[in-house]
N, C-alpha and C positions, 0 to 999 in steps of 0.2 A: 316214248316219252321223257321216260328218265335217264336217257343218254342226252336228250336235250337239257336237260336241269346239268347234268352233269357236266358239260360240255363248258354251259354259261356258271358255273362255280367254278372251275377250273378257270376261266377268264377273268371274274371276278376275283378269287386269289391271286392270280397271275397281277394284276394290275396293282392290288393292294398291296402286294409285296415291294413292286416296283416304286411305286408313291411313298411307303415308310421311306423304302433307302435313300430317295433323292431328299426327301425332307429330312431327315435324321441327319443327315451328312450336313446339308446347310442350318440345321439348327443346333446341333452338337460341336459342331467342328474337331477340335483335339481334347475337347473335355470328356466327350465320350467314342466308344465303339458301340455301335448300335445294331444287329441283327433281328431277322425276322422270319420265323420261318413256319411254313403249315406243317401237319403230319394227319394218316389217315390211318386207324382202325379199324372202323367199320364202314359198310358203306353207306354215303354220302353224310357223316359225321367227321369233324375235323376240327383238331387242338391248332390254335392260332399261338404261337410263343413271340413273345417282342423279350429282347434281352439286352440290357445295355449294360457294358463294363465301363465302370468309369475311372478317370484317371486320377490319381491320388489328389486328395483334396478336394475333389469336386462332388456336389451335392444334387440332388434331385428333390424338389420341393413340393409339398403336399398344399392341405387346406392350409389357411392360416387367419387368426384374428387379429393380425398386426394391421397397424396405421395404413401403411404402406407396405405392401404385400410384395415377394418376388414370384416370379412365373411358375405355377405348380403343374405338375404333369397331369395331361390330361388324355384320357384314350378314349377315342370316339369310333364306334362302329355301326355305322347309320344302317337303316334298316333297308331291308330290300322283301322282294318277291320271291329273291330265292334263296334264302336262307333265312333260319332264325337262331337266336341266341338260347345255348341251352343252360346258360349260368351267366352270373355276373365275371368281371375283372376279376381274377386270383391276383391279389397286390400282397407282398408281402410287408410284413408292421412297418410303421414309419414311425420313429421316434419324433421328440416334441422337447423345443428349448425355446426360451427367451433370447432374439435377438435384437441389441441393441440400434442396428442400422435402419430395423423394419418397425421397432419402438412397438414389439409385441411378440409372442407365442407366434412359432412358424413349426409344421410339421417338415422333418424332412428324413432322408435315407441317404446314407454315409458309406455302404456297403461296397465291396469289391464289385459285385454284379448283381443290376436289378433286373428280375425274371419275372413277368407279367403274363397270365397267360386265360385263356379263354375258349370255352367248346361251341360251335356251330354245327347246325342240321341243315343240309340244303331241303328245301320244301317241293 
């Protein structure tokens, strides 16, 4: 029975990696290089790592109270009967600044590489 779930988990993770690769290339183009990896230390526990190497001068935006808001980083891991999250997404701290073009404060990340992690467990 456990082998059946492991097969499903591997298929789900492979599909997730392929989907993230295709979408990230279309979404970020030359502004960032996006990589996604999955690793497992224990049976049935997986660490998902999403890393984005930003081109010089590129930003990733977070939440905003601005009148006109820039598109923000959204990571969604849909629920499944085959796995459950063990923690929330671990995201590095974002800075906040007032941007006149957006007419308000925006949060942003401007480092060289944004690395976001989450741990899931197969059920």
